C-alpha positions, 0 to 999 in steps of 0.5 A: 509235819515233821522232817521224818516225813519227808523224802529227798529226791533229785530229778533231772530235767531236760528240753530241747523242743519249744521254748526250753528254758521256759518249759524247764521253768514252768516244770519247776513252778508246776512242782513248787506250786504243789502241795506235796513238794518243794524244790530245795536247790537247783543247778546251773543250766547246761547246754548239752548234745542230744544222745542218740543218732537223731538230728535235733536241737541241743538240749538244756538240761539242770538238776534239782533237789526236792523235799517231798511227801510223795512216795516214788511212784506218786512222784514218777506220775506227777512228774508224767502229769506234768510232762503232758501239761507242758506238751510233751509228745511221744516220739521215737526213742532218744528223739526230741522232747518239750520236757524230760523230767526223771527221778535220778535218786529218791532217798537211798531207794533201790528199785527196778521194776516195769514202771521205775528204776531207781536210781536211775539207770542212765546217771553213770554214763551221762555228764549232763546228769552227774555235774549238776548233781555234783554241783548241788550236792558235792558229796552225792553217793551212788547207792548201788556202787557206794561211790561218790558220783565226784569218782564215778565221773572220773571214768566217764567217756562221753562229753555232752556238755557244751556250755554253762547258761547264766540264767537263773533257774529257780528262786521262789521259796515255800513252806510245806510244813518242815 
């Protein structure tokens, strides 16, 4: 397989229910153990305040970059399957979750339909998404606004990041035919 068949995706991951760190590590392991995707890099782990008005535990959040053979819809479906495998239960909107996996960017694709919106519509409002993205890809440009995230983040009003954790998130390497 040559590089022309691979797509680049950035995925946000979060957990605030159960063993938060293990939930995130297990999600990354499921992705990396597949035949279709490889984790290229991961951000630090950030402890963050939950969004919304529901009383709940703080989240652990991170972002990772993958190369994948999957199209955006296939990747979305795989991420939802991983959430189910890791015990995610549907609850109220903005509520606690065992694991949450969101495609943030997929190549430079801009799409919005009843299944998926890319880039993820919440990126520009969430420091806990933009800062980890900038950490692993400092020059990343939002394809809708044609601006670097490092410029967009200057205008963000809400600050949800409480701390950066010292734990290493992921160290395995694998070849998917690159």
